All heavy atoms as an XYZ file, in Angstrom:
762
protein
N     -14.607     -4.641     -9.809
C     -15.683     -4.455     -8.860
C     -15.261     -3.584     -7.693
O     -15.909     -2.643     -7.372
C     -16.117     -5.813     -8.302
C     -17.289     -6.535     -8.941
S     -18.772     -5.694     -9.402
C     -19.503     -5.024     -7.985
N     -14.210     -3.973     -7.011
C     -13.787     -3.233     -5.832
C     -14.165     -3.966     -4.562
O     -15.090     -4.764     -4.531
N     -13.438     -3.667     -3.523
C     -13.642     -4.336     -2.244
C     -14.877     -3.792     -1.537
O     -15.101     -2.594     -1.504
C     -12.397     -4.143     -1.363
O     -11.268     -4.696     -2.041
C     -12.553     -4.811     -0.024
N     -15.674     -4.714     -0.988
C     -16.841     -4.354     -0.180
C     -16.697     -5.056      1.163
O     -16.543     -6.270      1.209
C     -18.131     -4.824     -0.841
C     -18.407     -4.227     -2.186
C     -19.628     -4.898     -2.818
O     -20.432     -5.519     -2.143
N     -19.741     -4.761     -4.119
N     -16.745     -4.303      2.251
C     -16.613     -4.861      3.594
C     -17.929     -4.770      4.356
O     -18.647     -3.771      4.258
C     -15.548     -4.107      4.398
C     -14.136     -4.412      3.944
O     -13.943     -5.352      3.150
O     -13.218     -3.718      4.404
N     -18.209     -5.821      5.127
C     -19.394     -5.883      5.970
C     -18.977     -6.525      7.286
O     -18.125     -7.411      7.302
C     -20.490     -6.722      5.313
C     -20.808     -6.284      3.927
N     -21.723     -5.300      3.653
C     -20.311     -6.684      2.731
C     -21.788     -5.112      2.347
N     -20.932     -5.941      1.770
N     -19.579     -6.108      8.382
C     -19.275     -6.680      9.694
C     -20.545     -7.280     10.284
O     -21.600     -6.644     10.275
C     -18.712     -5.609     10.632
C     -17.389     -5.101     10.188
N     -17.266     -4.073      9.279
C     -16.141     -5.499     10.481
C     -15.975     -3.846      9.052
N     -15.277     -4.699      9.777
N     -20.399     -8.511     10.800
C     -21.520     -9.222     11.402
C     -21.055     -9.933     12.653
O     -19.914    -10.359     12.754
C     -22.091    -10.280     10.441
C     -22.789     -9.696      9.250
C     -22.111     -9.508      8.062
C     -24.122     -9.327      9.324
C     -22.746     -8.970      6.956
C     -24.770     -8.792      8.232
C     -24.081     -8.609      7.042
N     -21.972    -10.100     13.567
C     -21.698    -10.916     14.749
C     -22.114    -12.349     14.424
O     -23.239    -12.592     14.009
C     -22.467    -10.404     15.951
C     -21.945     -9.080     16.442
C     -22.379     -8.814     17.872
N     -21.890     -7.538     18.322
C     -20.674     -7.325     18.812
N     -19.829     -8.319     18.911
N     -20.305     -6.131     19.197
N     -21.182    -13.254     14.617
C     -21.428    -14.683     14.429
C     -21.082    -15.394     15.718
O     -20.274    -14.901     16.511
C     -20.571    -15.243     13.283
C     -20.747    -14.605     11.907
C     -19.756    -15.211     10.921
C     -22.169    -14.786     11.405
N     -21.656    -16.549     15.924
C     -21.402    -17.331     17.132
C     -21.698    -16.540     18.395
O     -20.978    -16.622     19.383
C     -19.963    -17.857     17.160
C     -19.668    -18.763     15.998
O     -20.517    -19.555     15.594
N     -18.486    -18.661     15.439
N     -22.730    -15.728     18.347
C     -23.144    -14.985     19.529
C     -22.532    -13.614     19.654
O     -23.208    -12.623     19.545
N     -21.217    -13.561     19.845
C     -20.634    -12.253     20.111
C     -19.363    -11.945     19.349
O     -18.760    -10.896     19.567
C     -20.386    -12.089     21.611
C     -19.379    -13.096     22.148
O     -18.975    -13.998     21.405
O     -19.003    -12.978     23.320
N     -18.954    -12.820     18.469
C     -17.735    -12.553     17.700
C     -18.047    -11.659     16.504
O     -18.986    -11.933     15.757
C     -17.130    -13.847     17.155
C     -16.436    -14.680     18.173
C     -15.820    -15.904     17.527
O     -16.479    -16.544     16.701
O     -14.670    -16.187     17.866
N     -17.271    -10.621     16.316
C     -17.440     -9.781     15.143
C     -16.555    -10.319     14.025
O     -15.345    -10.477     14.204
C     -17.072     -8.317     15.439
O     -17.930     -7.839     16.482
C     -17.244     -7.450     14.213
N     -17.185    -10.614     12.915
C     -16.489    -11.133     11.739
C     -16.569    -10.108     10.624
O     -17.587     -9.448     10.438
C     -17.152    -12.413     11.250
C     -16.817    -13.631     12.050
C     -17.180    -13.884     13.352
C     -16.062    -14.739     11.624
N     -16.697    -15.093     13.745
C     -16.008    -15.655     12.695
C     -15.431    -15.074     10.434
C     -15.348    -16.875     12.614
C     -14.776    -16.294     10.346
C     -14.726    -17.166     11.424
N     -15.499    -10.008      9.869
C     -15.472     -9.210      8.654
C     -15.854    -10.128      7.501
O     -15.308    -11.229      7.380
C     -14.066     -8.647      8.426
C     -13.803     -8.020      7.065
C     -14.615     -6.748      6.886
C     -12.322     -7.745      6.887
N     -16.803     -9.693      6.693
C     -17.107    -10.386      5.443
C     -16.735     -9.427      4.329
O     -17.273     -8.321      4.238
C     -18.583    -10.808      5.364
C     -18.883    -11.788      6.514
C     -18.882    -11.435      4.005
C     -20.307    -12.239      6.588
N     -15.797     -9.862      3.519
C     -15.230     -9.008      2.478
C     -15.445     -9.642      1.110
O     -15.182    -10.824      0.908
C     -13.744     -8.812      2.728
C     -13.019     -8.053      1.622
C     -11.596     -7.735      2.013
N     -11.673     -6.612      2.948
C     -10.659     -6.197      3.708
N      -9.498     -6.817      3.665
N     -10.814     -5.177      4.527
N     -15.920     -8.831      0.169
C     -16.002     -9.224     -1.232
C     -14.868     -8.505     -1.933
O     -14.834     -7.270     -1.978
C     -17.360     -8.840     -1.823
C     -18.497     -9.613     -1.209
C     -19.170     -9.115     -0.101
C     -18.871    -10.844     -1.709
C     -20.202     -9.824      0.489
C     -19.904    -11.567     -1.123
C     -20.564    -11.053     -0.030
N     -13.910     -9.287     -2.441
C     -12.702     -8.721     -3.035
C     -12.138     -9.712     -4.047
O     -12.483    -10.894     -4.031
C     -11.668     -8.443     -1.935
N     -11.252     -9.254     -4.915
C     -10.617    -10.186     -5.853
C      -9.817    -11.244     -5.097
O      -9.181    -10.942     -4.087
C      -9.682     -9.289     -6.677
C     -10.194     -7.901     -6.487
C     -10.816     -7.873     -5.128
N      -9.886    -12.476     -5.566
C      -9.095    -13.572     -5.002
C      -8.247    -14.175     -6.107
O      -8.720    -14.351     -7.224
C      -9.993    -14.668     -4.414
C     -10.643    -14.411     -3.081
C     -11.538    -15.582     -2.691
C      -9.602    -14.190     -1.996
N      -7.025    -14.496     -5.776
C      -6.145    -15.171     -6.728
C      -6.229    -16.672     -6.490
O      -6.491    -17.112     -5.381
C      -4.708    -14.695     -6.559
C      -4.531    -13.236     -6.914
C      -3.099    -12.808     -6.758
C      -2.976    -11.332     -7.128
N      -1.624    -10.829     -6.949
N      -5.994    -17.437     -7.527
C      -6.019    -18.888     -7.379
C      -7.395    -19.462     -7.653
O      -8.279    -18.796     -8.171
N      -7.569    -20.709     -7.263
C      -8.784    -21.444     -7.593
C      -9.920    -21.232     -6.597
O     -11.059    -21.559     -6.890
C      -8.467    -22.938     -7.695
N      -9.637    -20.709     -5.426
C     -10.678    -20.581     -4.390
C     -11.658    -19.461     -4.721
O     -11.285    -18.403     -5.209
C     -10.032    -20.312     -3.040
N     -12.935    -19.730     -4.442
C     -13.973    -18.708     -4.574
C     -14.235    -18.010     -3.254
O     -14.817    -16.943     -3.217
C     -15.280    -19.330     -5.073
C     -15.222    -19.837     -6.490
C     -15.498    -21.165     -6.767
C     -14.903    -18.993     -7.543
C     -15.467    -21.634     -8.071
C     -14.853    -19.457     -8.844
C     -15.152    -20.780     -9.101
O     -15.111    -21.243    -10.383
N     -13.818    -18.642     -2.154
C     -14.007    -18.063     -0.843
C     -13.032    -18.671      0.153
O     -12.582    -19.797     -0.025
N     -12.714    -17.899      1.185
C     -11.780    -18.348      2.224
C     -12.318    -17.886      3.571
O     -12.755    -16.740      3.719
C     -10.368    -17.750      2.018
C      -9.805    -18.131      0.656
C      -9.420    -18.190      3.132
C      -8.541    -17.385      0.282
N     -12.262    -18.786      4.563
C     -12.627    -18.430      5.929
C     -11.375    -18.470      6.787
O     -10.680    -19.480      6.827
C     -13.671    -19.416      6.501
O     -14.846    -19.320      5.704
C     -14.002    -19.091      7.944
N     -11.086    -17.350      7.424
C      -9.989    -17.272      8.385
C     -10.638    -17.402      9.747
O     -11.338    -16.491     10.190
C      -9.243    -15.950      8.247
C      -8.591    -15.784      6.893
C      -9.266    -15.148      5.857
C      -7.314    -16.272      6.666
C      -8.664    -15.004      4.606
C      -6.715    -16.132      5.425
C      -7.393    -15.492      4.401
O      -6.815    -15.355      3.172
N     -10.464    -18.523     10.394
C     -11.201    -18.870     11.610
C     -10.934    -17.913     12.750
O     -10.065    -17.042     12.678
C     -10.858    -20.300     12.069
O      -9.490    -20.333     12.460
C     -11.123    -21.306     10.981
N     -11.658    -18.162     13.834
C     -11.532    -17.309     15.017
C     -10.141    -17.372     15.624
O      -9.797    -16.576     16.460
C     -12.604    -17.638     16.030
C     -12.673    -19.092     16.426
C     -13.792    -19.326     17.409
N     -15.087    -19.362     16.788
C     -15.791    -20.462     16.611
N     -15.322    -21.607     17.000
N     -16.963    -20.408     16.049
N      -9.321    -18.348     15.209
C      -7.943    -18.401     15.695
C      -7.081    -17.344     15.004
O      -5.995    -17.029     15.468
C      -7.347    -19.788     15.452
C      -7.986    -20.864     16.293
C      -7.371    -22.211     16.000
C      -8.059    -23.304     16.794
N      -7.536    -24.626     16.482
N      -7.582    -16.813     13.904
C      -6.862    -15.771     13.186
C      -6.882    -14.476     13.992
O      -7.715    -14.294     14.881
C      -7.485    -15.539     11.811
N      -5.969    -13.586     13.662
C      -5.913    -12.287     14.338
C      -7.264    -11.567     14.240
O      -7.762    -11.028     15.208
C      -4.808    -11.452     13.695
C      -4.356    -10.281     14.495
C      -3.214     -9.594     13.786
C      -2.352     -8.837     14.752
N      -1.236     -8.177     14.088
N      -7.825    -11.578     13.043
C      -9.157    -11.012     12.803
C      -9.986    -12.069     12.069
O      -9.704    -12.357     10.905
C      -9.083     -9.772     11.915
C      -8.490     -8.563     12.555
C      -8.526     -7.392     11.605
N      -8.585     -7.836     10.204
C      -8.560     -7.043      9.164
N      -8.459     -5.770      9.327
N      -8.615     -7.509      7.942
N     -11.004    -12.646     12.710
C     -11.829    -13.613     12.003
C     -12.502    -12.950     10.797
O     -13.079    -11.864     10.929
C     -12.873    -14.044     13.037
C     -12.392    -13.542     14.345
C     -11.455    -12.427     14.080
N     -12.396    -13.598      9.648
C     -12.961    -12.981      8.455
C     -13.257    -14.021      7.375
O     -12.701    -15.113      7.382
C     -12.052    -11.896      7.903
C     -10.698    -12.379      7.430
C      -9.736    -11.210      7.286
N      -8.423    -11.627      6.834
C      -7.485    -12.166      7.594
N      -7.716    -12.399      8.865
N      -6.313    -12.496      7.096
N     -14.119    -13.619      6.490
C     -14.478    -14.402      5.318
C     -14.225    -13.514      4.119
O     -14.642    -12.348      4.104
C     -15.961    -14.819      5.363
C     -16.203    -15.783      6.531
C     -16.400    -15.430      4.036
C     -17.665    -16.068      6.801
N     -13.553    -14.059      3.120
C     -13.318    -13.318      1.883
C     -13.962    -14.113      0.748
O     -13.699    -15.306      0.594
C     -11.815    -13.106      1.611
C     -11.616    -12.289      0.335
C     -11.143    -12.424      2.800
N     -14.803    -13.438     -0.022
C     -15.504    -14.039     -1.161
C     -15.059    -13.316     -2.425
O     -14.976    -12.081     -2.444
C     -17.046    -13.880     -1.011
C     -17.540    -14.449      0.316
C     -17.779    -14.483     -2.204
C     -17.417    -15.927      0.464
N     -14.792    -14.098     -3.472
C     -14.366    -13.501     -4.743
C     -15.448    -12.556     -5.246
O     -16.612    -12.932     -5.396
C     -14.097    -14.593     -5.772
C     -13.295    -14.119     -6.945
N     -13.642    -13.028     -7.692
C     -12.152    -14.601     -7.475
C     -12.757    -12.849     -8.651
N     -11.839    -13.790     -8.538
N     -15.074    -11.322     -5.500
C     -16.059    -10.294     -5.868
C     -16.641    -10.462     -7.260
O     -17.635     -9.820     -7.594
C     -15.471     -8.891     -5.693
C     -14.352     -8.581     -6.668
O     -13.794     -9.513     -7.289
O     -14.011     -7.396     -6.799
N     -16.088    -11.350     -8.072
C     -16.623    -11.559     -9.417
C     -17.828    -12.503     -9.422
O     -18.533    -12.587    -10.431
C     -15.539    -12.115    -10.339
N     -18.082    -13.190     -8.320
C     -19.202    -14.131     -8.264
C     -20.527    -13.385     -8.242
O     -20.643    -12.310     -7.651
C     -19.105    -15.017     -7.016
C     -17.881    -15.916     -6.917
C     -17.901    -16.689     -5.611
C     -17.817    -16.863     -8.097
N     -21.540    -14.001     -8.835
C     -22.869    -13.397     -8.901
C     -23.934    -14.452     -8.630
O     -23.696    -15.646     -8.752
C     -23.136    -12.801    -10.299
C     -22.232    -11.651    -10.648
C     -22.645    -10.413     -9.852
N     -21.752     -9.315    -10.077
C     -20.675     -9.039     -9.341
N     -20.335     -9.818     -8.348
N     -19.921     -8.006     -9.592
N     -25.116    -13.989     -8.309
C     -26.291    -14.829     -8.216
C     -26.179    -15.969     -7.225
O     -25.616    -15.830     -6.144
N     -26.754    -17.116     -7.624
C     -26.794    -18.275     -6.743
C     -25.397    -18.750     -6.385
O     -25.159    -19.199     -5.266
C     -27.593    -19.404     -7.371
C     -27.725    -20.597     -6.412
C     -28.566    -21.696     -6.971
N     -29.963    -21.283     -6.908
C     -30.931    -21.903     -7.563
N     -30.674    -22.928     -8.316
N     -32.181    -21.484     -7.453
N     -24.452    -18.648     -7.318
C     -23.077    -19.089     -7.026
C     -22.483    -18.259     -5.890
O     -21.858    -18.795     -4.970
C     -22.222    -19.007     -8.282
C     -20.924    -19.721     -8.163
N     -19.870    -19.482     -8.994
C     -20.496    -20.690     -7.315
C     -18.854    -20.255     -8.646
N     -19.214    -20.994     -7.635
N     -22.688    -16.962     -5.924
C     -22.189    -16.089     -4.855
C     -22.845    -16.449     -3.515
O     -22.175    -16.537     -2.485
C     -22.457    -14.632     -5.211
C     -21.885    -13.645     -4.219
C     -22.106    -12.231     -4.691
N     -21.464    -11.285     -3.801
C     -21.065    -10.091     -4.145
N     -21.235     -9.667     -5.376
N     -20.502     -9.288     -3.273
N     -24.161    -16.657     -3.540
C     -24.880    -17.021     -2.323
C     -24.394    -18.365     -1.789
O     -24.165    -18.521     -0.590
C     -26.389    -17.068     -2.588
C     -27.264    -17.512     -1.415
C     -27.108    -16.565     -0.229
C     -28.710    -17.608     -1.851
N     -24.215    -19.341     -2.665
C     -23.755    -20.667     -2.252
C     -22.383    -20.597     -1.595
O     -22.160    -21.198     -0.536
C     -23.722    -21.630     -3.453
O     -25.037    -21.724     -4.010
C     -23.241    -23.016     -3.054
N     -21.469    -19.844     -2.179
C     -20.123    -19.719     -1.609
C     -20.175    -18.966     -0.286
O     -19.518    -19.348      0.687
C     -19.156    -19.036     -2.605
C     -19.029    -19.867     -3.894
C     -17.796    -18.785     -1.973
C     -18.518    -21.281     -3.698
N     -20.973    -17.904     -0.203
C     -21.107    -17.167      1.053
C     -21.647    -18.078      2.158
O     -21.106    -18.110      3.270
C     -22.015    -15.953      0.877
C     -22.326    -15.166      2.150
C     -21.053    -14.639      2.807
C     -23.300    -14.044      1.853
N     -22.698    -18.822      1.864
C     -23.255    -19.741      2.856
C     -22.235    -20.806      3.259
O     -22.106    -21.139      4.437
C     -24.532    -20.391      2.321
C     -25.729    -19.451      2.175
C     -26.834    -20.133      1.384
C     -26.219    -18.975      3.522
N     -21.512    -21.330      2.297
C     -20.466    -22.325      2.559
C     -19.438    -21.775      3.556
O     -19.110    -22.422      4.549
C     -19.792    -22.697      1.230
C     -18.654    -23.642      1.354
N     -18.761    -24.972      1.029
C     -17.374    -23.464      1.753
C     -17.597    -25.564      1.233
N     -16.739    -24.669      1.670
N     -18.967    -20.571      3.313
C     -17.952    -19.980      4.184
C     -18.541    -19.609      5.548
O     -17.872    -19.756      6.579
C     -17.292    -18.777      3.510
C     -16.564    -19.106      2.210
C     -15.500    -20.186      2.332
O     -14.907    -20.366      3.425
O     -15.247    -20.880      1.328
N     -19.788    -19.148      5.586
C     -20.435    -18.869      6.868
C     -20.565    -20.151      7.699
O     -20.365    -20.127      8.921
C     -21.818    -18.256      6.648
C     -21.839    -16.783      6.258
C     -23.222    -16.388      5.762
C     -21.399    -15.911      7.412
N     -20.884    -21.255      7.045
C     -20.973    -22.531      7.749
C     -19.623    -22.926      8.343
O     -19.552    -23.434      9.457
C     -21.509    -23.619      6.819
C     -22.993    -23.492      6.472
C     -23.342    -24.373      5.278
C     -23.860    -23.846      7.673
N     -18.541    -22.684      7.606
C     -17.196    -22.936      8.156
C     -16.964    -22.084      9.402
O     -16.401    -22.555     10.386
C     -16.103    -22.616      7.131
C     -15.804    -23.724      6.191
N     -15.412    -24.975      6.596
C     -15.809    -23.756      4.837
C     -15.193    -25.736      5.539
N     -15.431    -25.024      4.456
N     -17.392    -20.830      9.356
C     -17.183    -19.921     10.485
C     -17.984    -20.359     11.706
O     -17.480    -20.314     12.834
C     -17.566    -18.496     10.089
N     -19.213    -20.784     11.490
C     -20.096    -21.130     12.599
C     -19.845    -22.541     13.120
O     -19.952    -22.794     14.312
C     -21.563    -20.947     12.161
C     -21.821    -19.464     11.869
C     -22.527    -21.460     13.220
C     -23.125    -19.189     11.152
N     -19.489    -23.453     12.215
C     -19.248    -24.854     12.577
C     -17.855    -25.275     12.126
O     -17.704    -26.085     11.198
C     -20.300    -25.766     11.932
C     -21.712    -25.402     12.273
C     -22.544    -24.801     11.342
C     -22.220    -25.660     13.536
C     -23.852    -24.466     11.652
C     -23.523    -25.326     13.865
C     -24.351    -24.724     12.924
N     -16.805    -24.738     12.742
C     -15.446    -25.013     12.266
C     -15.042    -26.485     12.344
O     -14.143    -26.913     11.628
C     -14.559    -24.153     13.170
C     -15.373    -23.894     14.384
C     -16.805    -23.896     13.933
N     -15.711    -27.271     13.172
C     -15.372    -28.678     13.320
C     -16.053    -29.557     12.269
O     -15.739    -30.737     12.156
C     -15.738    -29.168     14.729
C     -17.226    -29.346     14.976
C     -18.040    -28.060     15.117
O     -17.516    -26.955     15.085
N     -19.342    -28.202     15.269
N     -16.990    -29.011     11.497
C     -17.767    -29.805     10.540
C     -16.906    -30.290      9.376
O     -15.997    -29.599      8.917
C     -18.948    -28.997     10.016
N     -17.237    -31.471      8.897
C     -16.558    -32.085      7.761
C     -16.843    -31.279      6.488
O     -17.956    -30.783      6.295
C     -17.053    -33.523      7.607
C     -16.339    -34.257      6.508
O     -15.144    -34.568      6.696
O     -16.964    -34.506      5.450
N     -15.849    -31.170      5.620
C     -15.978    -30.389      4.381
C     -17.154    -30.864      3.522
O     -17.869    -30.045      2.946
C     -14.680    -30.444      3.573
C     -14.719    -29.653      2.285
C     -14.850    -28.152      2.462
O     -14.496    -27.626      3.536
O     -15.321    -27.480      1.513
N     -17.382    -32.156      3.439
C     -18.479    -32.668      2.604
C     -19.839    -32.216      3.152
O     -20.764    -31.928      2.384
C     -18.415    -34.194      2.485
O     -18.597    -34.800      3.747
N     -19.965    -32.135      4.468
C     -21.205    -31.658      5.099
C     -21.405    -30.177      4.797
O     -22.501    -29.741      4.431
C     -21.174    -31.915      6.620
C     -22.357    -31.255      7.317
C     -21.132    -33.405      6.906
N     -20.339    -29.406      4.937
C     -20.393    -27.969      4.638
C     -20.776    -27.734      3.183
O     -21.627    -26.892      2.871
C     -19.028    -27.296      4.951
C     -18.699    -27.377      6.433
C     -18.961    -25.872      4.413
C     -19.482    -26.463      7.323
N     -20.153    -28.473      2.290
C     -20.400    -28.334      0.848
C     -21.878    -28.573      0.526
O     -22.513    -27.765     -0.157
C     -19.522    -29.323      0.080
C     -19.622    -29.228     -1.412
C     -18.906    -28.029     -1.987
O     -17.971    -27.520     -1.358
O     -19.298    -27.600     -3.088
N     -22.423    -29.671      1.006
C     -23.813    -30.000      0.706
C     -24.771    -29.027      1.378
O     -25.753    -28.586      0.776
C     -24.136    -31.430      1.132
C     -25.480    -31.913      0.634
C     -25.574    -31.895     -0.883
O     -24.733    -32.477     -1.568
N     -26.568    -31.217     -1.415
N     -24.505    -28.659      2.618
C     -25.385    -27.735      3.345
C     -25.436    -26.370      2.661
O     -26.509    -25.767      2.547
C     -24.925    -27.589      4.793
N     -24.300    -25.877      2.187
C     -24.274    -24.597      1.482
C     -25.129    -24.623      0.224
O     -25.895    -23.685     -0.049
N     -25.019    -25.705     -0.537
C     -25.825    -25.844     -1.756
C     -27.312    -25.953     -1.427
O     -28.152    -25.332     -2.083
C     -25.375    -27.078     -2.547
C     -24.030    -26.926     -3.196
C     -23.610    -28.211     -3.894
C     -22.221    -28.083     -4.485
N     -21.785    -29.349     -5.109
N     -27.631    -26.772     -0.422
C     -29.033    -26.955     -0.043
C     -29.660    -25.653      0.446
O     -30.776    -25.297      0.042
C     -29.162    -28.023      1.045
C     -28.819    -29.423      0.554
O     -28.742    -29.636     -0.672
O     -28.615    -30.301      1.422
N     -28.964    -24.940      1.319
C     -29.481    -23.669      1.832
C     -29.678    -22.659      0.709
O     -30.688    -21.946      0.673
C     -28.541    -23.099      2.893
C     -28.553    -23.808      4.235
C     -27.389    -23.324      5.102
C     -29.872    -23.595      4.949
N     -28.739    -22.592     -0.209
C     -28.844    -21.663     -1.336
C     -30.083    -21.969     -2.171
O     -30.839    -21.065     -2.550
C     -27.582    -21.746     -2.190
O     -27.671    -20.870     -3.279
N     -30.310    -23.240     -2.442
C     -31.474    -23.634     -3.248
C     -32.777    -23.288     -2.530
O     -33.708    -22.744     -3.135
C     -31.415    -25.122     -3.558
C     -32.527    -25.584     -4.462
C     -32.372    -27.037     -4.833
C     -33.495    -27.447     -5.775
N     -33.366    -28.845     -6.177
N     -32.857    -23.583     -1.240
C     -34.070    -23.288     -0.475
C     -34.336    -21.783     -0.454
O     -35.459    -21.336     -0.699
C     -33.962    -23.843      0.965
C     -35.083    -23.307      1.844
C     -33.974    -25.368      0.949
N     -33.326    -20.995     -0.166
C     -33.489    -19.542     -0.072
C     -33.919    -18.951     -1.405
O     -34.869    -18.163     -1.468
C     -32.191    -18.878      0.437
C     -31.979    -19.246      1.912
C     -32.241    -17.358      0.250
C     -30.598    -18.909      2.432
N     -33.249    -19.332     -2.490
C     -33.602    -18.753     -3.795
C     -34.981    -19.209     -4.257
O     -35.690    -18.462     -4.927
C     -32.546    -19.086     -4.868
O     -32.378    -20.504     -4.962
C     -31.226    -18.426     -4.568
N     -35.405    -20.408     -3.861
C     -36.728    -20.907     -4.245
C     -37.831    -20.261     -3.411
O     -38.817    -19.752     -3.953
C     -36.797    -22.438     -4.101
O     -35.790    -23.019     -4.942
C     -38.155    -22.973     -4.501
N     -37.679    -20.262     -2.096
C     -38.729    -19.722     -1.222
C     -38.934    -18.223     -1.395
O     -40.045    -17.722     -1.231
C     -38.415    -20.019      0.242
C     -38.576    -21.472      0.679
C     -38.206    -21.621      2.147
C     -39.994    -21.966      0.433
N     -37.879    -17.516     -1.683
C     -37.985    -16.068     -1.820
C     -38.084    -15.637     -3.276
O     -37.907    -14.471     -3.587
C     -36.838    -15.374     -1.084
C     -37.000    -15.519      0.407
C     -36.378    -16.545      1.100
C     -37.844    -14.669      1.109
C     -36.564    -16.697      2.465
C     -38.045    -14.815      2.468
C     -37.399    -15.840      3.135
O     -37.600    -15.996      4.482
N     -38.352    -16.615     -4.149
C     -38.558    -16.344     -5.572
C     -37.455    -15.460     -6.149
O     -37.708    -14.476     -6.828
C     -39.931    -15.708     -5.798
C     -40.353    -15.784     -7.266
O     -39.889    -16.700     -7.979
O     -41.121    -14.911     -7.694
N     -36.233    -15.802     -5.800
C     -35.080    -15.073     -6.301
C     -34.609    -15.741     -7.576
O     -34.365    -16.935     -7.613
C     -33.940    -15.078     -5.262
C     -34.380    -14.393     -3.975
C     -32.677    -14.447     -5.827
C     -33.430    -14.584     -2.818
N     -34.549    -14.968     -8.623
C     -33.999    -15.481     -9.875
C     -32.554    -15.000     -9.918
O     -32.297    -13.843    -10.271
C     -34.773    -14.960    -11.093
O     -36.152    -15.268    -10.904
C     -34.275    -15.595    -12.367
N     -31.633    -15.867     -9.545
C     -30.239    -15.417     -9.464
C     -29.657    -15.137    -10.835
O     -29.928    -15.842    -11.804
C     -29.524    -16.593     -8.795
C     -30.406    -17.761     -8.972
C     -31.796    -17.255     -9.187
N     -28.881    -14.082    -10.898
C     -28.117    -13.778    -12.107
C     -26.913    -14.690    -12.098
O     -26.149    -14.722    -11.156
C     -27.678    -12.324    -12.124
C     -28.816    -11.352    -12.141
C     -28.295     -9.933    -12.014
C     -29.448     -8.983    -11.883
N     -29.001     -7.615    -11.609
N     -26.758    -15.456    -13.121
C     -25.612    -16.380    -13.183
C     -24.473    -15.731    -13.936
O     -24.602    -14.942    -14.758
C     -26.003    -17.693    -13.867
C     -27.084    -18.436    -13.121
C     -26.645    -18.949    -11.746
O     -25.430    -19.097    -11.489
O     -27.507    -19.200    -10.923
């Protein structure tokens, strides 16, 4: 696929890098918090459809709510993904 970089402001004024790139290991996404040199989110570039959206939302939730419990983040990411794909009539490619 190749690396794709995007920059967004999160938490008001922080610029975050969101990168779609190959990831090694079992993780589909990683959030490097604002304590990192460069706050960033990396999502495995092989993901598609609802799975990609769910992982992106999951990692964005970590970035915005770093104190939140993992189980809350996990469920919220899935719920948001389902609502978005349903309301916007998105048929995700799996």
